[in-house]
Gaussian input, Z-matrix of N, CA and C with variables (Angstrom, degrees):
# hf/3-21g

backbone

0 1
 N
 C     1     B1
 C     2     B2     1     A1
 N     3     B3     2     A2     1     D1
 C     4     B4     3     A3     2     D2
 C     5     B5     4     A4     3     D3
 N     6     B6     5     A5     4     D4
 C     7     B7     6     A6     5     D5
 C     8     B8     7     A7     6     D6
 N     9     B9     8     A8     7     D7
 C    10    B10     9     A9     8     D8
 C    11    B11    10    A10     9     D9
 N    12    B12    11    A11    10    D10
 C    13    B13    12    A12    11    D11
 C    14    B14    13    A13    12    D12
 N    15    B15    14    A14    13    D13
 C    16    B16    15    A15    14    D14
 C    17    B17    16    A16    15    D15
 N    18    B18    17    A17    16    D16
 C    19    B19    18    A18    17    D17
 C    20    B20    19    A19    18    D18
 N    21    B21    20    A20    19    D19
 C    22    B22    21    A21    20    D20
 C    23    B23    22    A22    21    D21
 N    24    B24    23    A23    22    D22
 C    25    B25    24    A24    23    D23
 C    26    B26    25    A25    24    D24
 N    27    B27    26    A26    25    D25
 C    28    B28    27    A27    26    D26
 C    29    B29    28    A28    27    D27
 N    30    B30    29    A29    28    D28
 C    31    B31    30    A30    29    D29
 C    32    B32    31    A31    30    D30
 N    33    B33    32    A32    31    D31
 C    34    B34    33    A33    32    D32
 C    35    B35    34    A34    33    D33
 N    36    B36    35    A35    34    D34
 C    37    B37    36    A36    35    D35
 C    38    B38    37    A37    36    D36
 N    39    B39    38    A38    37    D37
 C    40    B40    39    A39    38    D38
 C    41    B41    40    A40    39    D39
 N    42    B42    41    A41    40    D40
 C    43    B43    42    A42    41    D41
 C    44    B44    43    A43    42    D42
 N    45    B45    44    A44    43    D43
 C    46    B46    45    A45    44    D44
 C    47    B47    46    A46    45    D45
 N    48    B48    47    A47    46    D46
 C    49    B49    48    A48    47    D47
 C    50    B50    49    A49    48    D48
 N    51    B51    50    A50    49    D49
 C    52    B52    51    A51    50    D50
 C    53    B53    52    A52    51    D51
 N    54    B54    53    A53    52    D52
 C    55    B55    54    A54    53    D53
 C    56    B56    55    A55    54    D54
 N    57    B57    56    A56    55    D55
 C    58    B58    57    A57    56    D56
 C    59    B59    58    A58    57    D57
 N    60    B60    59    A59    58    D58
 C    61    B61    60    A60    59    D59
 C    62    B62    61    A61    60    D60
 N    63    B63    62    A62    61    D61
 C    64    B64    63    A63    62    D62
 C    65    B65    64    A64    63    D63
 N    66    B66    65    A65    64    D64
 C    67    B67    66    A66    65    D65
 C    68    B68    67    A67    66    D66
 N    69    B69    68    A68    67    D67
 C    70    B70    69    A69    68    D68
 C    71    B71    70    A70    69    D69
 N    72    B72    71    A71    70    D70
 C    73    B73    72    A72    71    D71
 C    74    B74    73    A73    72    D72
 N    75    B75    74    A74    73    D73
 C    76    B76    75    A75    74    D74
 C    77    B77    76    A76    75    D75
 N    78    B78    77    A77    76    D76
 C    79    B79    78    A78    77    D77
 C    80    B80    79    A79    78    D78
 N    81    B81    80    A80    79    D79
 C    82    B82    81    A81    80    D80
 C    83    B83    82    A82    81    D81
 N    84    B84    83    A83    82    D82
 C    85    B85    84    A84    83    D83
 C    86    B86    85    A85    84    D84
 N    87    B87    86    A86    85    D85
 C    88    B88    87    A87    86    D86
 C    89    B89    88    A88    87    D87
 N    90    B90    89    A89    88    D88
 C    91    B91    90    A90    89    D89
 C    92    B92    91    A91    90    D90
 N    93    B93    92    A92    91    D91
 C    94    B94    93    A93    92    D92
 C    95    B95    94    A94    93    D93
 N    96    B96    95    A95    94    D94
 C    97    B97    96    A96    95    D95
 C    98    B98    97    A97    96    D96
 N    99    B99    98    A98    97    D97
 C   100   B100    99    A99    98    D98
 C   101   B101   100   A100    99    D99
 N   102   B102   101   A101   100   D100
 C   103   B103   102   A102   101   D101
 C   104   B104   103   A103   102   D102
 N   105   B105   104   A104   103   D103
 C   106   B106   105   A105   104   D104
 C   107   B107   106   A106   105   D105
 N   108   B108   107   A107   106   D106
 C   109   B109   108   A108   107   D107
 C   110   B110   109   A109   108   D108
 N   111   B111   110   A110   109   D109
 C   112   B112   111   A111   110   D110
 C   113   B113   112   A112   111   D111
 N   114   B114   113   A113   112   D112
 C   115   B115   114   A114   113   D113
 C   116   B116   115   A115   114   D114
 N   117   B117   116   A116   115   D115
 C   118   B118   117   A117   116   D116
 C   119   B119   118   A118   117   D117
 N   120   B120   119   A119   118   D118
 C   121   B121   120   A120   119   D119
 C   122   B122   121   A121   120   D120
 N   123   B123   122   A122   121   D121
 C   124   B124   123   A123   122   D122
 C   125   B125   124   A124   123   D123
 N   126   B126   125   A125   124   D124
 C   127   B127   126   A126   125   D125
 C   128   B128   127   A127   126   D126
 N   129   B129   128   A128   127   D127
 C   130   B130   129   A129   128   D128
 C   131   B131   130   A130   129   D129
 N   132   B132   131   A131   130   D130
 C   133   B133   132   A132   131   D131
 C   134   B134   133   A133   132   D132
 N   135   B135   134   A134   133   D133
 C   136   B136   135   A135   134   D134
 C   137   B137   136   A136   135   D135
 N   138   B138   137   A137   136   D136
 C   139   B139   138   A138   137   D137
 C   140   B140   139   A139   138   D138
 N   141   B141   140   A140   139   D139
 C   142   B142   141   A141   140   D140
 C   143   B143   142   A142   141   D141
 N   144   B144   143   A143   142   D142
 C   145   B145   144   A144   143   D143
 C   146   B146   145   A145   144   D144
 N   147   B147   146   A146   145   D145
 C   148   B148   147   A147   146   D146
 C   149   B149   148   A148   147   D147
 N   150   B150   149   A149   148   D148
 C   151   B151   150   A150   149   D149
 C   152   B152   151   A151   150   D150
 N   153   B153   152   A152   151   D151
 C   154   B154   153   A153   152   D152
 C   155   B155   154   A154   153   D153
 N   156   B156   155   A155   154   D154
 C   157   B157   156   A156   155   D155
 C   158   B158   157   A157   156   D156
 N   159   B159   158   A158   157   D157
 C   160   B160   159   A159   158   D158
 C   161   B161   160   A160   159   D159
 N   162   B162   161   A161   160   D160
 C   163   B163   162   A162   161   D161
 C   164   B164   163   A163   162   D162
 N   165   B165   164   A164   163   D163
 C   166   B166   165   A165   164   D164
 C   167   B167   166   A166   165   D165
 N   168   B168   167   A167   166   D166
 C   169   B169   168   A168   167   D167
 C   170   B170   169   A169   168   D168
 N   171   B171   170   A170   169   D169
 C   172   B172   171   A171   170   D170
 C   173   B173   172   A172   171   D171
 N   174   B174   173   A173   172   D172
 C   175   B175   174   A174   173   D173
 C   176   B176   175   A175   174   D174
 N   177   B177   176   A176   175   D175
 C   178   B178   177   A177   176   D176
 C   179   B179   178   A178   177   D177
 N   180   B180   179   A179   178   D178
 C   181   B181   180   A180   179   D179
 C   182   B182   181   A181   180   D180
 N   183   B183   182   A182   181   D181
 C   184   B184   183   A183   182   D182
 C   185   B185   184   A184   183   D183
 N   186   B186   185   A185   184   D184
 C   187   B187   186   A186   185   D185
 C   188   B188   187   A187   186   D186
 N   189   B189   188   A188   187   D187
 C   190   B190   189   A189   188   D188
 C   191   B191   190   A190   189   D189
 N   192   B192   191   A191   190   D190
 C   193   B193   192   A192   191   D191
 C   194   B194   193   A193   192   D192
 N   195   B195   194   A194   193   D193
 C   196   B196   195   A195   194   D194
 C   197   B197   196   A196   195   D195
 N   198   B198   197   A197   196   D196
 C   199   B199   198   A198   197   D197
 C   200   B200   199   A199   198   D198
 N   201   B201   200   A200   199   D199
 C   202   B202   201   A201   200   D200
 C   203   B203   202   A202   201   D201
 N   204   B204   203   A203   202   D202
 C   205   B205   204   A204   203   D203
 C   206   B206   205   A205   204   D204
 N   207   B207   206   A206   205   D205
 C   208   B208   207   A207   206   D206
 C   209   B209   208   A208   207   D207
 N   210   B210   209   A209   208   D208
 C   211   B211   210   A210   209   D209
 C   212   B212   211   A211   210   D210
 N   213   B213   212   A212   211   D211
 C   214   B214   213   A213   212   D212
 C   215   B215   214   A214   213   D213
 N   216   B216   215   A215   214   D214
 C   217   B217   216   A216   215   D215
 C   218   B218   217   A217   216   D216
 N   219   B219   218   A218   217   D217
 C   220   B220   219   A219   218   D218
 C   221   B221   220   A220   219   D219
 N   222   B222   221   A221   220   D220
 C   223   B223   222   A222   221   D221
 C   224   B224   223   A223   222   D222
 N   225   B225   224   A224   223   D223
 C   226   B226   225   A225   224   D224
 C   227   B227   226   A226   225   D225
 N   228   B228   227   A227   226   D226
 C   229   B229   228   A228   227   D227
 C   230   B230   229   A229   228   D228
 N   231   B231   230   A230   229   D229
 C   232   B232   231   A231   230   D230
 C   233   B233   232   A232   231   D231
 N   234   B234   233   A233   232   D232
 C   235   B235   234   A234   233   D233
 C   236   B236   235   A235   234   D234
 N   237   B237   236   A236   235   D235
 C   238   B238   237   A237   236   D236
 C   239   B239   238   A238   237   D237
 N   240   B240   239   A239   238   D238
 C   241   B241   240   A240   239   D239
 C   242   B242   241   A241   240   D240
 N   243   B243   242   A242   241   D241
 C   244   B244   243   A243   242   D242
 C   245   B245   244   A244   243   D243
 N   246   B246   245   A245   244   D244
 C   247   B247   246   A246   245   D245
 C   248   B248   247   A247   246   D246
 N   249   B249   248   A248   247   D247
 C   250   B250   249   A249   248   D248
 C   251   B251   250   A250   249   D249

   B1=1.4488
   B2=1.5173
   B3=1.2985
   B4=1.4602
   B5=1.5236
   B6=1.3044
   B7=1.4576
   B8=1.5274
   B9=1.3221
   B10=1.4667
   B11=1.5326
   B12=1.3207
   B13=1.4679
   B14=1.5288
   B15=1.3126
   B16=1.4651
   B17=1.5313
   B18=1.3304
   B19=1.4671
   B20=1.5303
   B21=1.3222
   B22=1.4652
   B23=1.5219
   B24=1.3342
   B25=1.4675
   B26=1.5261
   B27=1.3295
   B28=1.4643
   B29=1.5246
   B30=1.3190
   B31=1.4693
   B32=1.5222
   B33=1.3233
   B34=1.4654
   B35=1.5226
   B36=1.3160
   B37=1.4667
   B38=1.5345
   B39=1.3188
   B40=1.4662
   B41=1.5259
   B42=1.3445
   B43=1.4626
   B44=1.5313
   B45=1.3302
   B46=1.4613
   B47=1.5209
   B48=1.3176
   B49=1.4633
   B50=1.5203
   B51=1.3266
   B52=1.4583
   B53=1.5311
   B54=1.3208
   B55=1.4700
   B56=1.5222
   B57=1.3455
   B58=1.4518
   B59=1.5305
   B60=1.3250
   B61=1.4641
   B62=1.5266
   B63=1.3183
   B64=1.4681
   B65=1.5319
   B66=1.3149
   B67=1.4607
   B68=1.5345
   B69=1.3267
   B70=1.4693
   B71=1.5264
   B72=1.3098
   B73=1.4675
   B74=1.5274
   B75=1.3167
   B76=1.4627
   B77=1.5272
   B78=1.3191
   B79=1.4624
   B80=1.5236
   B81=1.3322
   B82=1.4603
   B83=1.5300
   B84=1.3112
   B85=1.4623
   B86=1.5301
   B87=1.3283
   B88=1.4593
   B89=1.5329
   B90=1.3414
   B91=1.4708
   B92=1.5379
   B93=1.3011
   B94=1.4671
   B95=1.5219
   B96=1.3273
   B97=1.4605
   B98=1.5265
   B99=1.3094
   B100=1.4603
   B101=1.5249
   B102=1.3241
   B103=1.4728
   B104=1.5289
   B105=1.3105
   B106=1.4671
   B107=1.5322
   B108=1.3366
   B109=1.4660
   B110=1.5272
   B111=1.3167
   B112=1.4737
   B113=1.5163
   B114=1.3102
   B115=1.4756
   B116=1.5222
   B117=1.3199
   B118=1.4580
   B119=1.5294
   B120=1.3347
   B121=1.4800
   B122=1.5267
   B123=1.3071
   B124=1.4698
   B125=1.5252
   B126=1.3306
   B127=1.4534
   B128=1.5285
   B129=1.3208
   B130=1.4627
   B131=1.5277
   B132=1.3080
   B133=1.4614
   B134=1.5278
   B135=1.3292
   B136=1.4614
   B137=1.5179
   B138=1.3226
   B139=1.4675
   B140=1.5259
   B141=1.3181
   B142=1.4679
   B143=1.5315
   B144=1.3215
   B145=1.4680
   B146=1.5239
   B147=1.3288
   B148=1.4670
   B149=1.5295
   B150=1.3269
   B151=1.4680
   B152=1.5322
   B153=1.3154
   B154=1.4689
   B155=1.5225
   B156=1.3376
   B157=1.4657
   B158=1.5188
   B159=1.3515
   B160=1.4548
   B161=1.5276
   B162=1.3225
   B163=1.4559
   B164=1.5283
   B165=1.3177
   B166=1.4636
   B167=1.5298
   B168=1.3139
   B169=1.4662
   B170=1.5258
   B171=1.3177
   B172=1.4667
   B173=1.5254
   B174=1.3181
   B175=1.4662
   B176=1.5232
   B177=1.3201
   B178=1.4672
   B179=1.5321
   B180=1.3304
   B181=1.4681
   B182=1.5228
   B183=1.3283
   B184=1.4657
   B185=1.5213
   B186=1.3111
   B187=1.4629
   B188=1.5282
   B189=1.3259
   B190=1.4651
   B191=1.5251
   B192=1.3124
   B193=1.4671
   B194=1.5269
   B195=1.3136
   B196=1.4651
   B197=1.5259
   B198=1.3083
   B199=1.4668
   B200=1.5181
   B201=1.3140
   B202=1.4631
   B203=1.5358
   B204=1.3168
   B205=1.4640
   B206=1.5262
   B207=1.3276
   B208=1.4692
   B209=1.5209
   B210=1.3020
   B211=1.4747
   B212=1.5222
   B213=1.3293
   B214=1.4479
   B215=1.5184
   B216=1.3294
   B217=1.4657
   B218=1.5156
   B219=1.3245
   B220=1.4568
   B221=1.5311
   B222=1.3328
   B223=1.4615
   B224=1.5294
   B225=1.3112
   B226=1.4648
   B227=1.5232
   B228=1.3112
   B229=1.4610
   B230=1.5254
   B231=1.3239
   B232=1.4683
   B233=1.5282
   B234=1.3252
   B235=1.4597
   B236=1.5266
   B237=1.3180
   B238=1.4564
   B239=1.5256
   B240=1.3227
   B241=1.4580
   B242=1.5133
   B243=1.3059
   B244=1.4677
   B245=1.5277
   B246=1.3404
   B247=1.4656
   B248=1.5126
   B249=1.3031
   B250=1.4635
   B251=1.5059
   A1=108.73
   A2=116.40
   A3=121.69
   A4=110.82
   A5=115.66
   A6=121.77
   A7=109.66
   A8=115.27
   A9=122.00
   A10=111.12
   A11=116.14
   A12=121.04
   A13=111.20
   A14=116.49
   A15=120.56
   A16=111.30
   A17=117.00
   A18=120.36
   A19=110.18
   A20=116.17
   A21=120.36
   A22=111.36
   A23=116.87
   A24=121.07
   A25=111.28
   A26=117.12
   A27=120.79
   A28=110.68
   A29=116.11
   A30=119.66
   A31=111.76
   A32=116.54
   A33=119.55
   A34=109.83
   A35=116.24
   A36=121.18
   A37=111.41
   A38=116.69
   A39=120.10
   A40=114.01
   A41=116.80
   A42=120.01
   A43=114.21
   A44=117.00
   A45=119.54
   A46=114.21
   A47=117.39
   A48=123.26
   A49=107.07
   A50=117.30
   A51=120.58
   A52=113.73
   A53=117.59
   A54=122.08
   A55=111.69
   A56=115.23
   A57=120.73
   A58=112.31
   A59=117.40
   A60=120.89
   A61=111.82
   A62=117.58
   A63=120.79
   A64=109.70
   A65=116.72
   A66=120.69
   A67=110.94
   A68=116.27
   A69=119.17
   A70=110.42
   A71=116.58
   A72=121.84
   A73=111.05
   A74=116.85
   A75=120.12
   A76=112.12
   A77=116.72
   A78=121.00
   A79=114.62
   A80=118.58
   A81=119.70
   A82=113.83
   A83=118.83
   A84=120.99
   A85=113.03
   A86=117.27
   A87=119.98
   A88=112.86
   A89=119.33
   A90=118.43
   A91=113.23
   A92=117.43
   A93=121.20
   A94=113.27
   A95=116.63
   A96=120.89
   A97=115.15
   A98=117.78
   A99=119.92
   A100=110.09
   A101=117.16
   A102=121.21
   A103=112.41
   A104=117.60
   A105=121.09
   A106=112.92
   A107=117.39
   A108=119.21
   A109=111.06
   A110=116.62
   A111=119.94
   A112=112.24
   A113=117.69
   A114=120.95
   A115=111.70
   A116=118.08
   A117=122.55
   A118=112.73
   A119=117.96
   A120=119.80
   A121=115.45
   A122=118.40
   A123=121.07
   A124=110.52
   A125=116.19
   A126=121.03
   A127=109.53
   A128=115.64
   A129=121.90
   A130=110.84
   A131=116.39
   A132=120.40
   A133=111.00
   A134=117.07
   A135=120.90
   A136=111.97
   A137=116.71
   A138=120.92
   A139=109.38
   A140=117.10
   A141=120.41
   A142=112.10
   A143=117.21
   A144=119.80
   A145=109.48
   A146=116.98
   A147=120.93
   A148=110.38
   A149=117.30
   A150=121.47
   A151=110.58
   A152=117.09
   A153=121.00
   A154=111.88
   A155=116.61
   A156=120.73
   A157=112.65
   A158=117.36
   A159=120.21
   A160=115.46
   A161=119.12
   A162=120.28
   A163=114.54
   A164=113.88
   A165=121.26
   A166=114.12
   A167=118.00
   A168=119.72
   A169=111.28
   A170=116.70
   A171=119.68
   A172=110.17
   A173=117.08
   A174=120.68
   A175=110.24
   A176=116.74
   A177=120.34
   A178=109.93
   A179=117.66
   A180=121.20
   A181=110.36
   A182=116.79
   A183=120.93
   A184=110.15
   A185=116.79
   A186=121.03
   A187=111.44
   A188=116.82
   A189=121.60
   A190=110.05
   A191=116.67
   A192=122.98
   A193=110.64
   A194=115.95
   A195=120.95
   A196=111.05
   A197=116.98
   A198=119.65
   A199=111.24
   A200=116.89
   A201=120.85
   A202=110.56
   A203=116.05
   A204=121.00
   A205=113.64
   A206=117.95
   A207=121.33
   A208=112.70
   A209=116.37
   A210=121.82
   A211=113.71
   A212=116.96
   A213=121.06
   A214=116.68
   A215=117.50
   A216=118.73
   A217=111.38
   A218=115.15
   A219=122.16
   A220=106.91
   A221=116.82
   A222=119.71
   A223=111.80
   A224=116.47
   A225=122.45
   A226=107.74
   A227=117.38
   A228=120.82
   A229=112.00
   A230=117.49
   A231=120.09
   A232=112.02
   A233=117.33
   A234=120.42
   A235=112.18
   A236=117.46
   A237=121.64
   A238=112.66
   A239=118.35
   A240=121.47
   A241=113.64
   A242=117.13
   A243=120.10
   A244=112.44
   A245=117.87
   A246=120.92
   A247=109.55
   A248=117.14
   A249=120.45
   A250=111.17
   D1=131.95
   D2=179.87
   D3=-79.82
   D4=154.11
   D5=176.32
   D6=-76.82
   D7=157.46
   D8=179.89
   D9=-50.64
   D10=-48.00
   D11=-178.44
   D12=-58.89
   D13=-40.14
   D14=-179.95
   D15=-65.99
   D16=-41.10
   D17=176.40
   D18=-60.75
   D19=-43.34
   D20=179.00
   D21=-62.82
   D22=-43.16
   D23=179.39
   D24=-63.44
   D25=-40.02
   D26=178.76
   D27=-60.81
   D28=-43.94
   D29=-179.45
   D30=-70.32
   D31=-38.06
   D32=177.55
   D33=-60.44
   D34=-42.81
   D35=-179.24
   D36=-65.14
   D37=-43.78
   D38=-175.07
   D39=-88.95
   D40=-33.76
   D41=-172.27
   D42=-115.95
   D43=-10.57
   D44=179.92
   D45=80.54
   D46=11.92
   D47=178.26
   D48=-151.54
   D49=149.07
   D50=-178.40
   D51=-77.50
   D52=-27.19
   D53=-177.64
   D54=53.49
   D55=46.83
   D56=-178.90
   D57=-55.52
   D58=-40.60
   D59=-177.64
   D60=-62.64
   D61=-32.51
   D62=178.19
   D63=-69.49
   D64=-44.12
   D65=-179.70
   D66=-65.77
   D67=-40.09
   D68=176.41
   D69=-61.80
   D70=-44.62
   D71=-179.44
   D72=-62.40
   D73=-45.30
   D74=-179.37
   D75=-61.90
   D76=-37.55
   D77=-172.88
   D78=-105.36
   D79=7.23
   D80=-173.62
   D81=-63.52
   D82=-21.72
   D83=-179.59
   D84=-93.32
   D85=1.19
   D86=179.06
   D87=-56.66
   D88=-43.33
   D89=-179.52
   D90=-60.28
   D91=-28.39
   D92=-179.90
   D93=-88.63
   D94=-36.59
   D95=-170.03
   D96=-114.48
   D97=-7.37
   D98=-174.83
   D99=61.54
   D100=-144.28
   D101=-178.49
   D102=-58.95
   D103=-23.32
   D104=-179.52
   D105=-68.82
   D106=-9.13
   D107=176.59
   D108=-60.44
   D109=-23.14
   D110=-179.68
   D111=-63.21
   D112=-26.75
   D113=179.12
   D114=-62.27
   D115=-23.50
   D116=-174.51
   D117=-82.23
   D118=-45.31
   D119=-173.17
   D120=-136.37
   D121=-8.08
   D122=-175.94
   D123=-87.74
   D124=65.25
   D125=-178.84
   D126=-161.54
   D127=175.53
   D128=-177.99
   D129=-53.81
   D130=-43.40
   D131=-178.91
   D132=-65.12
   D133=-35.43
   D134=176.14
   D135=-64.79
   D136=-38.28
   D137=175.93
   D138=-60.88
   D139=-41.53
   D140=-179.62
   D141=-68.82
   D142=-33.58
   D143=174.87
   D144=-64.69
   D145=-43.48
   D146=176.80
   D147=-59.93
   D148=-40.62
   D149=178.91
   D150=-61.28
   D151=-44.53
   D152=179.99
   D153=-66.17
   D154=-35.82
   D155=-178.02
   D156=-77.10
   D157=-43.07
   D158=-169.53
   D159=-130.18
   D160=-5.10
   D161=177.53
   D162=105.11
   D163=178.93
   D164=-173.18
   D165=-64.00
   D166=-39.61
   D167=-177.71
   D168=-69.42
   D169=-36.85
   D170=175.47
   D171=-66.39
   D172=-36.60
   D173=176.25
   D174=-63.16
   D175=-39.15
   D176=176.90
   D177=-64.77
   D178=-38.82
   D179=176.52
   D180=-62.25
   D181=-41.62
   D182=177.65
   D183=-62.90
   D184=-41.93
   D185=178.91
   D186=-62.18
   D187=-43.63
   D188=178.19
   D189=-60.06
   D190=-45.76
   D191=179.77
   D192=-60.41
   D193=-50.12
   D194=-176.58
   D195=-64.59
   D196=-42.41
   D197=177.79
   D198=-60.02
   D199=-40.53
   D200=179.41
   D201=-62.06
   D202=-37.89
   D203=-178.22
   D204=-83.92
   D205=-12.73
   D206=-174.45
   D207=-129.43
   D208=46.98
   D209=172.76
   D210=52.62
   D211=39.79
   D212=172.97
   D213=86.05
   D214=10.34
   D215=-179.94
   D216=-136.49
   D217=159.30
   D218=175.08
   D219=-110.22
   D220=107.78
   D221=-178.25
   D222=-77.43
   D223=169.23
   D224=169.95
   D225=-88.25
   D226=153.76
   D227=-177.39
   D228=-57.54
   D229=-33.85
   D230=-177.82
   D231=-64.77
   D232=-20.05
   D233=179.21
   D234=-69.10
   D235=-16.82
   D236=178.08
   D237=-89.43
   D238=-2.97
   D239=-176.24
   D240=-58.74
   D241=-27.97
   D242=-178.82
   D243=-79.83
   D244=-10.84
   D245=178.15
   D246=-71.07
   D247=134.85
   D248=177.34
   D249=-109.42

């Protein structure tokens, strides 16, 4: 999992903005759930929620973040069903 600063740097490089609010939103449940916070928003459906809330560029920021945390891919939420 990348650090907050690294996610911001990735977005600045690719999108010209850090999109801090997107990274905070994606990871806000980490203190409660640890790595399992990814089941909530780190997936295709989470990208679409970001798109509805903030638009296409924020969705791209979410995608960049999720790919960094998931070995270069954005999974579907159902892929987390096996996590306990």
